[in-house]
C-alpha positions, 0 to 999 in steps of 0.5 A: 710690329714692335712691343715694349713691356714693363713688368713689375711684381704687381702689374705689366704694361704692354705698349705698341710702339707704333700706335702707342696703344697699351694694355695692362695685365697682372705682374709677371715676375718669374719668381712668382708667376706660373707658366699659365699666368704668363701665357694667359697675359700673352693671350690678353695682349694678342687680343687687345692689341691685335698682335701679329708676330711682334718684336718684343722688348720685355723689361721685368722684375725678377729677370736678373738671372740667366735661367729666369730670362731664358724661361721668360723668353721661351714663354713669351715667344710661345705666348705671342708667337713673336719674331724676336723677344729680348728679355731684360731687367726692369732696372735696365728698363728704368734706365732707358726710360728715364735717362735715355742715353745720358749717364746717371744714377737710377732708382726704382721705388715701387712694390720692390726697390733697386738702384744702379749707375747707368753709363748711358748705354748699359748698367755699369754698376749695381748690387744684387737685389735681395728681394722683399725678405732680405732687401727692397729697402725704401720700397712699398713692401718695405714700408708696409713691413715696417708699419705692420711690424710696429703695429703688431708689436704694439709700438705705434701710438694709440691714435695711429694704431686705431687709424691703421686698424680702421683701415685693415681690421684683421685679427692677428691670425689673419695677418700671419696667414696673409704673410706666411701662407698666402701667395704674393706676400710682397704685394700684400705688404706693399698694399699696406704702404698706401696707409703711410702714403695717405697719412704722411702728415702723421708723424709716425707715418712720416718717420717710417717712410723717412726711415725706409728712404734712409735705408735705401740710401745707406744700403743701395745708393751711398756705395754707388755715389762713392764709387762713381762720384755721380750725384744725379739720380732719376727715380721711377715707380708708383711709390716714388711718384706718390711721395715725390715731394717728400722723396725729393726733399729727403734725397736733396738733403743727402746731397743728391740732384734729383731729376725725373721722378716717374710712376711708370717707365712705359712712356719713356720706353715707347719714346726710346724705341720710337726714336730707334725705329725712326 
């Protein structure tokens, strides 16, 4: 039995390659998830998909370091009683899902963000993902962070402030508690991006989203383009799909040839491994 899993900070989608059956559990990012959360997700997968000694290909956010990959490998082997487990980054998963064996730039715009140059086999060039505090340019939590900062600083117009308050009627102390004291601040910030996405006809929301995409381009993509001379990009992630027409316009104006824009890599990964099995 062959399983593939795509895990972001918000959710993990598991799929049986042979049958195509899927199950969704919470996101399993080793920087945030406890051992108990990983094992609980494995238990759900075993029950729903009737898993028995699988070979698992796990692509996850936060799996960039050897230590975190080793930890996830051990937990997934234990939790699924797996024959073999391969733990790779969500970035490589995005590459294989969108580009198969073709060279291209590949970007992730979801709860977090990342980008790389994929040579058709492996990630040939990338830059460190600095996470939701120092990086994640263009992501949902980046958009949420910009939006919330302007709201709390009182720099939004009265109209936008009123709209935002109606959607999130928190007091100042509650905002601070959510960001600095409660767990999963990255997910909370990302949830605020829904407001900007749903109000792209609002000039301030459009400006904030455009600014986030511009920072993603300037900080992550531009160096890759200059060093690889590649201008074709495939993008994956829930945010990318939600703003696809706007994203295509913004990137095209910067000279990029935008190919696939997908919400999730799981279907592409299933296809990738189905071809290898056949």
